[in-house]
KEBA-770959 format. One record per atom (N, C-alpha, C): atom name; y, z negated, x; residue in one letter. Coordinates in steps of 0.05 Angstrom, whole numbers. Each point is the difference from the previous one (the first is absolute). Layout:
KEBA-770959
{CA {Y Z X} A}
...
//
This chain:
KEBA-770959
{N {-177 -417 -295} M}
{CA {37 10 12} M}
{C {-13 25 -4} M}
{N {32 19 0} K}
{CA {-15 30 -8} K}
{C {25 11 43} K}
{N {-27 7 21} I}
{CA {9 5 16} I}
{C {4 26 16} I}
{N {10 8 15} I}
{CA {5 17 21} I}
{C {-9 -9 23} I}
{N {-19 18 24} F}
{CA {-15 -10 23} F}
{C {5 17 12} F}
{N {13 1 32} M}
{CA {6 10 18} M}
{C {-12 -6 18} M}
{N {-25 15 14} G}
{CA {-20 0 20} G}
{C {-2 19 1} G}
{N {-15 2 40} T}
{CA {-12 25 -2} T}
{C {-18 5 20} T}
{N {-14 -21 4} P}
{CA {-29 3 24} P}
{C {-17 -28 -5} P}
{N {-32 -5 4} D}
{CA {-20 -12 -18} D}
{C {9 -39 5} D}
{N {15 0 19} F}
{CA {16 -26 -16} F}
{C {15 -8 -30} F}
{N {5 25 -7} A}
{CA {29 0 -28} A}
{C {-30 3 -12} A}
{N {-21 12 7} V}
{CA {-15 13 -15} V}
{C {-12 -40 -27} V}
{N {-12 -15 23} E}
{CA {2 -22 -4} E}
{C {16 -22 -27} E}
{N {24 3 13} I}
{CA {19 -11 -22} I}
{C {3 14 -22} I}
{N {-4 22 5} L}
{CA {2 22 -27} L}
{C {-18 -15 -22} L}
{N {-23 3 14} D}
{CA {-28 -14 -12} D}
{C {-1 -16 -21} D}
{N {14 -21 25} A}
{CA {4 -22 1} A}
{C {24 -7 -30} A}
{N {10 18 -15} L}
{CA {21 -5 -15} L}
{C {-5 10 -22} L}
{N {-18 25 1} L}
{CA {-30 5 -35} L}
{C {-13 -25 -4} L}
{N {-15 -1 23} E}
{CA {-12 -33 5} E}
{C {9 -21 -33} E}
{N {23 -2 15} A}
{CA {7 -21 -15} A}
{C {17 6 -26} A}
{N {0 26 -11} G}
{CA {18 0 -19} G}
{C {24 26 -8} G}
{N {10 2 23} H}
{CA {15 6 6} H}
{C {7 26 -16} H}
{N {29 15 -11} E}
{CA {-2 28 6} E}
{C {5 15 12} E}
{N {-9 11 15} I}
{CA {21 22 30} I}
{C {2 22 -25} I}
{N {29 10 0} S}
{CA {16 15 -4} S}
{C {-16 36 9} S}
{N {15 -10 26} L}
{CA {5 18 10} L}
{C {-4 -3 36} L}
{N {-15 18 6} V}
{CA {-10 -9 39} V}
{C {19 20 18} V}
{N {7 -11 15} V}
{CA {23 6 22} V}
{C {-12 4 21} V}
{N {1 22 11} T}
{CA {-11 9 26} T}
{C {2 17 24} T}
{N {-4 -6 19} Q}
{CA {9 34 24} Q}
{C {-18 22 -8} Q}
{N {15 29 4} P}
{CA {-5 11 -8} P}
{C {-29 11 22} P}
{N {-19 16 -9} D}
{CA {-30 2 14} D}
{C {15 17 36} D}
{N {-18 -11 5} K}
{CA {-11 16 27} K}
{C {-13 7 17} K}
{N {-9 12 14} P}
{CA {0 16 16} P}
{C {-26 -24 8} P}
{N {-21 5 1} R}
{CA {-19 -31 27} R}
{C {-31 31 20} R}
{N {0 -21 16} G}
{CA {-28 10 17} G}
{C {2 15 10} G}
{N {-28 14 13} R}
{CA {7 14 17} R}
{C {6 28 -18} R}
{N {-3 20 -16} K}
{CA {0 14 -11} K}
{C {30 4 -19} K}
{N {-1 -28 -2} K}
{CA {44 -3 -3} K}
{C {-15 -3 -33} K}
{N {-8 -2 -18} L}
{CA {-9 12 -33} L}
{C {25 -21 -5} L}
{N {18 1 -29} L}
{CA {16 -5 -21} L}
{C {-10 -21 -11} L}
{N {6 -20 12} T}
{CA {-26 -30 -16} T}
{C {25 -22 -23} T}
{N {-9 -7 -14} P}
{CA {18 -23 -10} P}
{C {4 -31 9} P}
{N {12 -6 -3} P}
{CA {10 -32 16} P}
{C {-32 -14 -31} P}
{N {5 -12 19} E}
{CA {-30 -21 -2} E}
{C {0 -15 -43} E}
{N {21 -8 9} V}
{CA {27 -14 -41} V}
{C {-9 25 -11} V}
{N {11 23 3} K}
{CA {6 27 -22} K}
{C {-45 -2 -4} K}
{N {-14 6 13} Q}
{CA {-21 4 -2} Q}
{C {-8 -12 -24} Q}
{N {9 -39 6} Y}
{CA {-3 -21 -13} Y}
{C {5 10 -31} Y}
{N {35 -2 -14} A}
{CA {14 7 -14} A}
{C {-23 17 -13} A}
{N {2 24 4} T}
{CA {-9 38 -9} T}
{C {-32 -25 -22} T}
{N {-20 -6 27} E}
{CA {-29 -9 -8} E}
{C {-1 -13 -13} E}
{N {36 -18 -13} H}
{CA {-1 -18 -26} H}
{C {14 2 -20} H}
{N {12 34 8} G}
{CA {26 8 -30} G}
{C {24 -12 4} G}
{N {9 0 23} I}
{CA {36 -22 7} I}
{C {2 31 0} I}
{N {36 1 -13} E}
{CA {6 21 15} E}
{C {5 -13 30} E}
{N {5 30 7} V}
{CA {17 -4 28} V}
{C {25 13 11} V}
{N {24 -4 2} F}
{CA {22 18 39} F}
{C {-2 -6 18} F}
{N {4 8 14} Q}
{CA {0 20 26} Q}
{C {30 10 11} Q}
{N {20 -21 5} P}
{CA {20 19 6} P}
{C {-3 4 36} P}
{N {23 12 9} A}
{CA {-8 2 23} A}
{C {18 -18 6} A}
{N {23 -4 3} K}
{CA {20 -24 -10} K}
{C {7 -1 -22} K}
{N {5 -38 -4} I}
{CA {-4 -19 -21} I}
{C {24 -11 4} I}
{N {22 10 4} R}
{CA {31 -1 -2} R}
{C {20 30 -10} R}
{N {-24 24 3} R}
{CA {18 19 -17} R}
{C {6 -3 -38} R}
{N {15 1 5} A}
{CA {23 6 -33} A}
{C {-30 -11 -9} A}
{N {-5 40 -5} E}
{CA {-36 6 -4} E}
{C {-18 -21 -19} E}
{N {-4 -17 18} A}
{CA {-33 -26 10} A}
{C {23 -17 -23} A}
{N {33 -8 10} V}
{CA {0 -23 -18} V}
{C {0 9 -27} V}
{N {9 13 -10} A}
{CA {-5 12 -16} A}
{C {-22 6 -28} A}
{N {-20 -4 19} K}
{CA {-27 -3 -3} K}
{C {-11 -25 4} K}
{N {6 -18 8} L}
{CA {-6 -31 -11} L}
{C {5 -11 -26} L}
{N {30 9 1} A}
{CA {13 -9 -15} A}
{C {-20 10 -39} A}
{N {-2 22 9} Q}
{CA {-8 9 -27} Q}
{C {-29 -29 -14} Q}
{N {-15 -20 37} Y}
{CA {-13 -13 -23} Y}
{C {12 -34 11} Y}
{N {11 -10 -30} P}
{CA {-3 -36 -5} P}
{C {-20 -11 22} P}
{N {7 -15 13} A}
{CA {-19 -15 -2} A}
{C {6 -31 16} A}
{N {-23 -17 -10} D}
{CA {9 -33 10} D}
{C {4 0 31} D}
{N {-15 15 13} V}
{CA {4 -2 33} V}
{C {-9 17 1} V}
{N {6 1 29} A}
{CA {-14 25 23} A}
{C {-6 -9 16} A}
{N {-35 -10 10} V}
{CA {-4 4 30} V}
{C {-11 1 21} V}
{N {11 10 18} V}
{CA {6 13 13} V}
{C {-24 -3 37} V}
{N {-20 12 5} A}
{CA {-26 2 27} A}
{C {-1 17 10} A}
{N {17 -8 24} A}
{CA {1 22 26} A}
{C {15 32 -13} A}
{N {7 -1 -19} F}
{CA {10 27 -7} F}
{C {3 22 16} F}
{N {18 -10 27} G}
{CA {9 13 18} G}
{C {37 15 2} G}
{N {-1 -4 -22} Q}
{CA {28 9 2} Q}
{C {28 -26 -10} Q}
{N {24 -1 6} I}
{CA {20 -21 -10} I}
{C {1 10 -28} I}
{N {11 -27 -10} L}
{CA {10 7 -29} L}
{C {25 -6 -11} L}
{N {18 25 -16} P}
{CA {25 -5 12} P}
{C {7 -12 -27} P}
{N {25 -16 5} E}
{CA {1 -29 -19} E}
{C {3 1 -40} E}
{N {12 36 -5} E}
{CA {-11 3 -18} E}
{C {-26 -4 -15} E}
{N {-24 8 16} I}
{CA {-35 -7 -7} I}
{C {4 -45 1} I}
{N {7 -8 19} L}
{CA {0 -20 5} L}
{C {3 -13 -30} L}
{N {36 7 -13} K}
{CA {5 -14 -20} K}
{C {-12 4 -29} K}
{N {-12 34 -5} M}
{CA {-22 1 -13} M}
{C {-22 -11 -19} M}
{N {-15 -19 9} P}
{CA {-12 -4 -13} P}
{C {4 -43 -17} P}
{N {-9 -9 0} R}
{CA {12 -23 -25} R}
{C {-1 -19 24} R}
{N {-20 -6 8} L}
{CA {3 -5 37} L}
{C {4 0 10} L}
{N {7 27 4} G}
{CA {2 -5 30} G}
{C {-30 17 4} G}
{N {8 13 27} C}
{CA {-27 2 17} C}
{C {0 -15 25} C}
{N {-47 1 -8} V}
{CA {-4 -29 14} V}
{C {-17 17 34} V}
{N {1 -5 17} N}
{CA {-20 19 24} N}
{C {-13 -24 1} N}
{N {-16 7 13} V}
{CA {-26 -12 16} V}
{C {-5 24 33} V}
{N {6 -38 12} H}
{CA {-3 24 22} H}
{C {-24 -36 21} H}
{N {-18 28 17} A}
{CA {-16 -20 7} A}
{C {19 -12 38} A}
{N {8 -29 -15} S}
{CA {11 -3 22} S}
{C {13 -37 -4} S}
{N {6 -10 19} L}
{CA {6 -28 -18} L}
{C {32 10 9} L}
{N {16 9 -12} L}
{CA {33 4 -3} L}
{C {12 -26 10} L}
{N {36 5 22} P}
{CA {-3 22 6} P}
{C {-12 8 32} P}
{N {-30 -9 7} R}
{CA {-7 14 17} R}
{C {-14 25 -12} R}
{N {9 21 16} Y}
{CA {-17 30 -6} Y}
{C {3 20 -26} Y}
{N {21 -7 15} R}
{CA {23 21 -33} R}
{C {-14 25 20} R}
{N {0 19 -15} G}
{CA {-6 33 3} G}
{C {-31 -3 6} G}
{N {-9 30 2} A}
{CA {-23 16 3} A}
{C {-20 -8 4} A}
{N {-22 -9 5} A}
{CA {-25 6 12} A}
{C {-22 -50 8} A}
{N {27 -12 -20} P}
{CA {-4 -30 5} P}
{C {-28 -14 1} P}
{N {-19 18 -4} I}
{CA {-28 -18 -1} I}
{C {-6 15 24} I}
{N {0 12 16} Q}
{CA {-9 7 32} Q}
{C {27 -12 22} Q}
{N {14 -3 -8} W}
{CA {22 -20 25} W}
{C {-16 -23 -8} W}
{N {-5 -8 -27} A}
{CA {-4 -33 11} A}
{C {-22 -5 16} A}
{N {-15 20 0} V}
{CA {-34 -9 15} V}
{C {15 9 30} V}
{N {9 34 2} L}
{CA {24 12 26} L}
{C {1 -31 20} L}
{N {19 -12 -14} N}
{CA {13 -21 11} N}
{C {-13 -29 -1} N}
{N {-30 6 -12} G}
{CA {-9 -35 2} G}
{C {15 -8 -6} G}
{N {5 -2 -31} D}
{CA {5 -28 -16} D}
{C {-22 -12 -11} D}
{N {4 -23 3} A}
{CA {-18 -33 -13} A}
{C {7 21 -29} A}
{N {17 3 -15} T}
{CA {-6 -9 -27} T}
{C {7 45 -19} T}
{N {6 -8 -27} S}
{CA {15 21 -4} S}
{C {-7 6 -40} S}
{N {9 19 -1} G}
{CA {6 -16 -30} G}
{C {15 27 -19} G}
{N {13 -6 -28} V}
{CA {-1 22 -17} V}
{C {23 -13 -9} V}
{N {35 15 -1} T}
{CA {14 -7 -14} T}
{C {6 4 -30} T}
{N {11 -4 -14} T}
{CA {11 17 -34} T}
{C {21 -6 11} T}
{N {37 20 -5} M}
{CA {15 -3 0} M}
{C {18 14 -20} M}
{N {26 1 -2} Q}
{CA {12 18 -20} Q}
{C {20 5 6} Q}
{N {-6 30 3} M}
{CA {10 20 19} M}
{C {24 3 2} M}
{N {9 1 22} G}
{CA {32 1 19} G}
{C {9 28 -6} G}
{N {11 5 13} V}
{CA {14 30 3} V}
{C {-11 10 25} V}
{N {-4 -27 29} G}
{CA {-9 12 25} G}
{C {-31 2 0} G}
{N {-6 -13 26} L}
{CA {-29 22 3} L}
{C {-22 -30 -2} L}
{N {5 -4 -18} D}
{CA {-19 -25 -5} D}
{C {11 -29 0} D}
{N {26 9 -1} D}
{CA {16 -21 4} D}
{C {8 -26 -26} D}
{N {-15 -7 -21} G}
{CA {5 -2 -18} G}
{C {-13 -26 -11} G}
{N {19 -14 -19} D}
{CA {-14 -26 -2} D}
{C {-34 -7 -7} D}
{N {-3 -27 22} I}
{CA {-37 -4 -9} I}
{C {4 -12 -26} I}
{N {-29 10 -17} L}
{CA {-1 -22 -20} L}
{C {-25 3 3} L}
{N {-25 -8 18} E}
{CA {-27 -8 -11} E}
{C {-9 10 30} E}
{N {-9 -23 19} Q}
{CA {-13 8 17} Q}
{C {-36 -18 4} Q}
{N {-14 8 16} E}
{CA {-23 -5 -1} E}
{C {-26 8 26} E}
{N {9 -23 13} E}
{CA {-13 1 43} E}
{C {-33 6 -8} E}
{N {2 9 21} I}
{CA {-37 -6 15} I}
{C {7 -10 27} I}
{N {-26 9 13} P}
{CA {-3 -9 31} P}
{C {-15 16 -1} P}
{N {1 5 28} L}
{CA {-15 25 16} L}
{C {-17 6 3} L}
{N {-16 4 7} D}
{CA {-38 3 14} D}
{C {6 7 33} D}
{N {-3 -12 12} P}
{CA {-5 -5 38} P}
{C {-4 31 -7} P}
{N {-31 19 -4} H}
{CA {-4 28 -5} H}
{C {13 23 -13} H}
{N {23 -15 -24} E}
{CA {15 20 -17} E}
{C {7 30 2} E}
{N {-4 10 2} T}
{CA {-5 38 -6} T}
{C {28 -2 -10} T}
{N {9 18 -5} G}
{CA {24 26 -19} G}
{C {-24 -6 -26} G}
{N {-10 11 -6} A}
{CA {-24 15 -18} A}
{C {6 -32 -21} A}
{N {-12 -20 23} S}
{CA {-13 -22 -11} S}
{C {26 -18 -26} S}
{N {25 0 21} L}
{CA {11 -17 -5} L}
{C {20 28 -25} L}
{N {-6 19 0} F}
{CA {10 12 -25} F}
{C {-11 -4 -21} F}
{N {-19 -1 -3} A}
{CA {-36 -5 -18} A}
{C {10 -33 -6} A}
{N {13 -12 0} R}
{CA {5 -29 1} R}
{C {35 -5 -10} R}
{N {8 7 9} L}
{CA {38 13 -9} L}
{C {-6 12 -28} L}
{N {-14 27 -1} A}
{CA {-5 4 -29} A}
{C {-9 -22 -36} A}
{N {-34 -15 24} A}
{CA {-9 -18 -24} A}
{C {27 -13 -2} A}
{N {24 -7 22} V}
{CA {15 -27 2} V}
{C {23 13 -29} V}
{N {15 21 0} S}
{CA {13 17 -17} S}
{C {-10 4 -25} S}
{N {-17 5 1} R}
{CA {-11 -2 -33} R}
{C {7 -13 -19} R}
{N {-13 -28 13} G}
{CA {6 -23 -12} G}
{C {23 -10 3} G}
{N {30 1 18} L}
{CA {20 1 6} L}
{C {25 15 -24} L}
{N {-2 15 -11} I}
{CA {19 4 -19} I}
{C {-9 3 -16} I}
{N {-24 -3 -5} V}
{CA {-6 -2 -25} V}
{C {24 -30 -21} V}
{N {-11 -19 32} R}
{CA {10 -22 -8} R}
{C {27 5 3} R}
{N {21 14 23} T}
{CA {11 -3 -5} T}
{C {14 7 -18} T}
{N {7 25 -24} L}
{CA {-3 5 -12} L}
{C {10 -19 -31} L}
{N {-23 -7 -5} E}
{CA {-2 -21 -20} E}
{C {25 -32 5} E}
{N {1 -7 33} D}
{CA {29 -14 -4} D}
{C {14 10 -1} D}
{N {11 29 2} L}
{CA {19 16 7} L}
{C {5 -2 -42} L}
{N {-18 3 0} D}
{CA {19 7 -24} D}
{C {1 -23 -29} D}
{N {-24 -15 16} A}
{CA {6 -39 -7} A}
{C {28 -18 7} A}
{N {21 21 12} G}
{CA {21 -14 14} G}
{C {-9 -28 28} G}
{N {-18 11 7} R}
{CA {-14 -26 19} R}
{C {-8 3 32} R}
{N {22 7 3} I}
{CA {-2 23 25} I}
{C {35 -5 8} I}
{N {1 -20 25} Q}
{CA {22 5 23} Q}
{C {7 22 5} Q}
{N {3 18 14} A}
{CA {2 19 16} A}
{C {18 -19 25} A}
{N {-4 3 16} R}
{CA {13 -5 34} R}
{C {10 20 18} R}
{N {12 -6 0} P}
{CA {13 20 18} P}
{C {-21 6 31} P}
{N {-8 26 10} Q}
{CA {1 -9 31} Q}
{C {22 -7 25} Q}
{N {-27 -23 24} D}
{CA {27 -6 9} D}
{C {-7 26 27} D}
{N {35 3 -13} P}
{CA {-7 19 25} P}
{C {13 3 41} P}
{N {-13 -24 7} G}
{CA {-12 -14 21} G}
{C {-21 7 6} G}
{N {-24 -5 -15} L}
{CA {-31 6 1} L}
{C {2 26 -6} L}
{N {12 24 0} V}
{CA {2 34 -12} V}
{C {-21 7 35} V}
{N {-21 22 -16} S}
{CA {-6 16 25} S}
{C {-9 22 -14} S}
{N {6 26 18} H}
{CA {-4 27 -9} H}
{C {-24 3 -3} H}
{N {-27 15 5} V}
{CA {-14 14 9} V}
{C {-2 28 -18} V}
{N {1 33 29} G}
{CA {-5 26 -22} G}
{C {-27 11 3} G}
{N {-16 21 -1} M}
{CA {-22 27 -6} M}
{C {-10 -8 16} M}
{N {-33 -6 1} I}
{CA {-11 -1 23} I}
{C {-8 34 -4} I}
{N {-5 7 27} R}
{CA {-5 35 6} R}
{C {-25 -2 14} R}
{N {-6 22 -7} K}
{CA {-31 7 12} K}
{C {3 -6 29} K}
{N {17 7 18} D}
{CA {-5 3 28} D}
{C {6 -36 7} D}
{N {2 -11 -14} M}
{CA {6 -20 -1} M}
{C {-28 -27 18} M}
{N {-21 17 -13} G}
{CA {-25 -18 1} G}
{C {-8 16 43} G}
{N {3 15 10} R}
{CA {-9 7 28} R}
{C {15 -33 21} R}
{N {-30 -3 10} L}
{CA {-7 -25 11} L}
{C {15 -3 27} L}
{N {32 -20 2} D}
{CA {5 -4 46} D}
{C {-16 -28 -2} D}
{N {-10 18 13} F}
{CA {-20 -35 20} F}
{C {9 -7 30} F}
{N {34 18 -12} S}
{CA {16 -19 21} S}
{C {10 -25 -13} S}
{N {-1 -2 -30} C}
{CA {12 -14 -20} C}
{C {-36 -20 -6} C}
{N {16 -39 2} P}
{CA {-20 -10 -7} P}
{C {-13 3 -7} P}
{N {-32 -7 -9} A}
{CA {-29 -12 -7} A}
{C {0 4 -22} A}
{N {20 -38 -12} D}
{CA {-2 6 -21} D}
{C {27 21 -18} D}
{N {19 -5 12} E}
{CA {16 19 -17} E}
{C {-15 26 -7} E}
{N {-19 16 21} L}
{CA {-23 14 -16} L}
{C {-9 -1 -13} L}
{N {-10 -16 -4} E}
{CA {-23 -13 -32} E}
{C {11 -9 -17} E}
{N {23 -4 4} R}
{CA {15 -6 -23} R}
{C {4 28 -10} R}
{N {14 25 8} M}
{CA {-8 19 -5} M}
{C {-3 27 -11} M}
{N {-39 -7 8} I}
{CA {-31 0 -4} I}
{C {0 -4 -33} I}
{N {7 -29 1} R}
{CA {2 -16 -25} R}
{C {15 12 -21} R}
{N {31 10 8} G}
{CA {20 -7 -9} G}
{C {-12 42 -18} G}
{N {-9 17 13} L}
{CA {2 23 -14} L}
{C {-15 5 -2} L}
{N {-21 -12 -14} N}
{CA {-25 9 -10} N}
{C {10 -2 -27} N}
{N {0 -5 -25} S}
{CA {-29 41 1} S}
{C {30 28 16} S}
{N {23 -5 -12} W}
{CA {17 21 13} W}
{C {29 -4 9} W}
{N {-10 4 30} P}
{CA {-6 28 13} P}
{C {-20 -9 18} P}
{N {0 -12 -1} S}
{CA {-21 -7 36} S}
{C {5 -2 15} S}
{N {-20 -23 16} A}
{CA {17 0 26} A}
{C {-21 11 22} A}
{N {19 25 23} F}
{CA {-15 23 23} F}
{C {2 1 11} F}
{N {-18 7 16} T}
{CA {1 13 34} T}
{C {-15 24 5} T}
{N {-11 -1 18} S}
{CA {2 29 14} S}
{C {-21 -15 16} S}
{N {-32 15 -1} Y}
{CA {-23 -1 36} Y}
{C {-1 37 -5} Y}
{N {3 3 35} Q}
{CA {-5 29 -3} Q}
{C {-4 25 -6} Q}
{N {38 -13 -17} G}
{CA {9 30 -2} G}
{C {0 -7 -38} G}
{N {-18 -17 -2} E}
{CA {-14 4 -38} E}
{C {23 -34 -7} E}
{N {5 7 -31} T}
{CA {16 -19 -25} T}
{C {-20 -26 1} T}
{N {-1 -20 4} L}
{CA {-16 -25 -9} L}
{C {18 -15 -17} L}
{N {-24 -12 -34} K}
{CA {26 -17 -2} K}
{C {-11 -35 8} K}
{N {21 -8 -9} I}
{CA {-15 -27 13} I}
{C {-1 -24 -33} I}
{N {-24 -10 1} W}
{CA {6 -17 -32} W}
{C {4 -33 -4} W}
{N {-24 -2 21} R}
{CA {-1 -30 9} R}
{C {4 -1 26} R}
{N {10 -20 8} A}
{CA {1 -5 36} A}
{C {-3 -40 7} A}
{N {-4 -10 8} G}
{CA {14 -29 4} G}
{C {13 -2 26} G}
{N {9 -21 13} V}
{CA {16 -3 12} V}
{C {-8 -17 27} V}
{N {5 12 26} L}
{CA {1 -36 23} L}
{C {11 5 20} L}
{N {7 -30 -4} E}
{CA {26 -11 19} E}
{C {-23 11 21} E}
{N {30 -4 19} D}
{CA {5 14 39} D}
{C {17 -13 10} D}
{N {14 -37 0} E}
{CA {26 2 5} E}
{C {-3 -16 29} E}
{N {-19 7 24} C}
{CA {-11 -5 28} C}
{C {13 16 10} C}
{N {7 -18 25} P}
{CA {18 19 27} P}
{C {-15 16 13} P}
{N {11 35 0} S}
{CA {-15 24 16} S}
{C {-5 -18 25} S}
{N {-46 11 2} A}
{CA {-7 4 3} A}
{C {-20 17 16} A}
{N {-11 20 23} E}
{CA {-24 13 -6} E}
{C {-20 -19 -9} E}
{N {-15 35 -14} D}
{CA {-16 -21 -31} D}
{C {-30 7 30} D}
{N {-10 -22 3} P}
{CA {-36 9 22} P}
{C {-22 25 -14} P}
{N {10 -20 -29} R}
{CA {-27 20 -5} R}
{C {7 30 6} R}
{N {-19 16 8} D}
{CA {-8 27 -18} D}
{C {4 21 -15} D}
{N {3 23 -20} E}
{CA {-1 1 -15} E}
{C {-25 9 -24} E}
{N {-28 -10 21} E}
{CA {-19 -7 -2} E}
{C {-3 -17 -35} E}
{N {8 -26 31} D}
{CA {-1 -35 2} D}
{C {17 -7 -45} D}
{N {19 33 -3} R}
{CA {18 -4 -31} R}
{C {-14 15 -6} R}
{N {-22 12 -6} R}
{CA {-4 17 -31} R}
{C {-40 -12 2} R}
{N {-1 5 -18} G}
{CA {-22 -17 -17} G}
{C {-3 -19 -27} G}
{N {-23 -15 -14} P}
{CA {-14 -1 -26} P}
{C {30 -28 4} P}
{N {-5 -18 22} D}
{CA {5 -32 12} D}
{C {48 1 -3} D}
{N {5 -3 -30} A}
{CA {15 2 -8} A}
{C {14 -32 19} A}
{N {-15 -24 8} A}
{CA {14 -27 6} A}
{C {8 19 30} A}
{N {-5 20 1} R}
{CA {1 16 32} R}
{C {41 -8 -2} R}
{N {-3 24 -18} V}
{CA {38 9 10} V}
{C {10 -32 -15} V}
{N {8 -15 -17} P}
{CA {20 -17 10} P}
{C {7 -19 29} P}
{N {-40 3 18} Q}
{CA {-1 -6 15} Q}
{C {11 7 24} Q}
{N {1 29 -6} A}
{CA {13 28 17} A}
{C {32 -10 0} A}
{N {13 -12 -29} I}
{CA {28 4 0} I}
{C {11 -24 23} I}
{N {-15 -25 -1} S}
{CA {14 -15 18} S}
{C {1 -8 27} S}
{N {-3 33 -6} T}
{CA {-8 11 45} T}
{C {30 27 0} T}
{N {-7 4 -19} I}
{CA {19 23 0} I}
{C {44 1 -24} I}
{N {4 -2 27} G}
{CA {40 9 -9} G}
{C {-5 28 -10} G}
{N {32 -10 -16} S}
{CA {20 20 -13} S}
{C {2 37 24} S}
{N {1 -8 13} S}
{CA {5 15 27} S}
{C {-24 13 9} S}
{N {-21 -5 -3} A}
{CA {-24 2 8} A}
{C {-10 40 -17} A}
{N {1 -12 -21} V}
{CA {-4 23 -12} V}
{C {19 13 -16} V}
{N {-3 16 -4} C}
{CA {36 34 -12} C}
{C {-26 -13 -38} C}
{N {40 4 -2} P}
{CA {-7 0 -34} P}
{C {-14 14 -18} P}
{N {-20 10 -17} G}
{CA {-10 29 -4} G}
{C {-18 -1 13} G}
{N {-12 -14 19} K}
{CA {-32 10 6} K}
{C {-12 -9 -10} K}
{N {-20 3 -7} I}
{CA {-34 -8 -2} I}
{C {-3 -30 27} I}
{N {-2 -28 -21} F}
{CA {-7 -18 29} F}
{C {-35 -15 -4} F}
{N {2 8 -21} A}
{CA {-35 -12 -5} A}
{C {-12 17 -30} A}
{N {-19 2 6} L}
{CA {-21 11 -21} L}
{C {-23 -25 -17} L}
{N {-4 0 -11} T}
{CA {-31 -15 -8} T}
{C {-14 16 -8} T}
{N {-20 -8 -27} D}
{CA {-16 15 -17} D}
{C {13 -2 -31} D}
{N {22 -23 -9} D}
{CA {13 6 -26} D}
{C {39 13 10} D}
{N {10 -1 18} A}
{CA {29 -2 5} A}
{C {11 12 36} A}
{N {24 -1 -12} I}
{CA {5 32 28} I}
{C {31 -26 7} I}
{N {5 -11 7} Y}
{CA {10 0 18} Y}
{C {22 7 20} Y}
{N {23 -6 -13} V}
{CA {37 15 4} V}
{C {14 -14 12} V}
{N {10 -3 30} K}
{CA {5 -7 11} K}
{C {29 18 -17} K}
{N {24 -30 7} C}
{CA {19 6 -23} C}
{C {31 -15 22} C}
{N {23 4 -7} G}
{CA {28 -17 16} G}
{C {-12 -32 -2} G}
{N {-19 -17 -14} R}
{CA {2 -23 -2} R}
{C {-16 -5 -17} R}
{N {-34 -6 13} G}
{CA {-20 -1 -11} G}
{C {-26 23 -2} G}
{N {-23 3 -14} L}
{CA {-18 22 -3} L}
{C {1 1 -26} L}
{N {8 14 -8} L}
{CA {-10 19 -37} L}
{C {-41 6 -6} L}
{N {0 -19 -4} R}
{CA {-34 17 -17} R}
{C {3 9 -14} R}
{N {-9 18 -2} I}
{CA {-7 19 -23} I}
{C {-27 5 0} I}
{N {-3 -9 -46} E}
{CA {-19 -4 5} E}
{C {-15 23 -27} E}
{N {27 24 -7} E}
{CA {-12 11 -17} E}
{C {17 18 -1} E}
{N {-12 31 -4} L}
{CA {17 26 14} L}
{C {-16 32 -15} L}
{N {28 20 2} Q}
{CA {-17 14 -17} Q}
{C {25 21 17} Q}
{N {-26 23 6} K}
{CA {7 18 17} K}
{C {10 27 -21} K}
{N {20 10 7} A}
{CA {3 20 -16} A}
{C {-26 23 -19} A}
{N {16 -5 -18} G}
{CA {-30 26 -13} G}
{C {-26 -7 -16} G}
{N {2 -33 11} K}
{CA {-34 -16 0} K}
{C {22 -13 -24} K}
{N {-22 -30 4} K}
{CA {-2 -27 -21} K}
{C {8 -26 15} K}
{N {4 -17 -9} M}
{CA {10 -27 12} M}
{C {-19 -6 8} M}
{N {-14 -17 23} M}
{CA {-22 -2 11} M}
{C {-3 -24 13} M}
{N {-4 -25 16} P}
{CA {0 -26 2} P}
{C {-9 17 43} P}
{N {24 -13 8} A}
{CA {-5 5 37} A}
{C {-25 4 19} A}
{N {-29 -5 -29} A}
{CA {-16 -1 20} A}
{C {-15 26 -1} A}
{N {12 7 -32} D}
{CA {-12 12 -9} D}
{C {11 40 22} D}
{N {34 -3 2} F}
{CA {8 5 13} F}
{C {-9 19 30} F}
{N {-5 -43 19} L}
{CA {4 9 23} L}
{C {-42 10 2} L}
{N {-16 -4 -17} R}
{CA {-23 19 1} R}
{C {2 22 -9} R}
{N {26 18 7} G}
{CA {-1 25 -6} G}
{C {22 5 23} G}
{N {11 -2 27} H}
{CA {16 -4 -2} H}
{C {-3 -2 25} H}
{N {8 5 29} R}
{CA {-2 -22 25} R}
{C {19 1 13} R}
{N {15 -23 -19} M}
{CA {35 -9 16} M}
{C {-19 -23 20} M}
{N {24 9 25} E}
{CA {-10 -11 20} E}
{C {24 -17 8} E}
{N {-7 -30 17} V}
{CA {17 -19 1} V}
{C {31 9 19} V}
{N {18 -4 -6} G}
{CA {27 25 24} G}
{C {-1 20 -8} G}
{N {-10 5 -22} Q}
{CA {25 23 -17} Q}
{C {13 2 -29} Q}
{N {18 18 0} S}
{CA {33 -9 -19} S}
{C {-7 0 -26} S}
{N {18 -6 -11} L}
{CA {0 7 -38} L}
{C {28 4 0} L}
{N {7 15 -11} G}
{CA {22 7 -13} G}
{C {19 24 24} G}
{N {-19 15 8} Q}
{CA {14 21 13} Q}
{C {-21 28 4} Q}
//
C-alpha cells in the first residue's frame, strides 16, 4: 500500500518501522516541529523525523495540521491509507477523507478506555490487570472512531511504564500490519465504541512525580512504576531530590497502638523485624513521611496506609543505586522525614 504516516515519539517509530518491514510504501511522514530539549534547550527533531531522515523519506512538520496550507500539502500525496500513531494533533475532516481507506489510528489502550494522552502510564498508575492496543478508523473527535481490531495483554505485577511501553510497541507492530491487510481485503467489520465505557486521561506532567506520603503505600508504589522511566517518582531528603525507582509495600491495617520497640530495634540487617514491628504500630503512631525502619537493603517509610519499602533510588547528579549502596554512604536515621 501507499501510506502517509503521521506520528511523533519513539512509540510511533516502531509502527513506522513495521510498515516499511512489511513492504509498504511510505510516501510522506508528517510529524511535529522540532522542539528545544534538555538543560541546554537544544532544538531537537522528533524521533519519527530522525528515523524518516535516516531512511530517505520526505518529512512534513506543520505547526497546525488544520491550516489550509497543511491540508493542501497532504492533498499532493495520493495514498491508500494514512496511519496515525501518537501524532499529537487532531486531524480535520478534509484530511480524514483523503485516503482511499481513510485514516487508521494506533492507540495504546483498549478503547474506549483511556482516550487521550499517556494511556500506557495510566494503566500502570491505576493498577489495571490488562492493557492492549486498538486500531481504529479515525473520526473528527479525540480517539472516538470506530474500532477495527484490538489485542489485549496482561500486566505483570511489577510492570513499569517503560516495560509496558516496550511490550505494547511490539504488539502494535503486528497489529497495524494485520489491520491494513484485513481492511484492504474487506475482512473487518468496524464497531462503534460503547459511550458508557468511555474514559479520558490527560498528559503526564513532571510535577506529578512528587510522592505524597499521606497517600496509601500501594498507590505510591504504582506511581513509582507508572512514572518509570519519565518523569520518575521523586521525594526529597535533607534538601536534595531523590528519585525512587523501585519499591515494595508492607500493609499496615492494625489498630492504633504505641510501638514498644525503640528506634534501635527498628534499624539493622534483619528485615523480618519490620513486619513484626508493623503488627504493634498503628497509623497514628508514626506520621506519614517519617522513616519507620532501616535494614541493610531497604528504607521503610510510613505512608497514609502501610509502609513503602524503598529498594532503589537516585540522588541528583548521581547514578541509580540499590538502597543498600545509598545507606552505606548516607547516615539515615529512623524518625527522619522524607519530602521536606
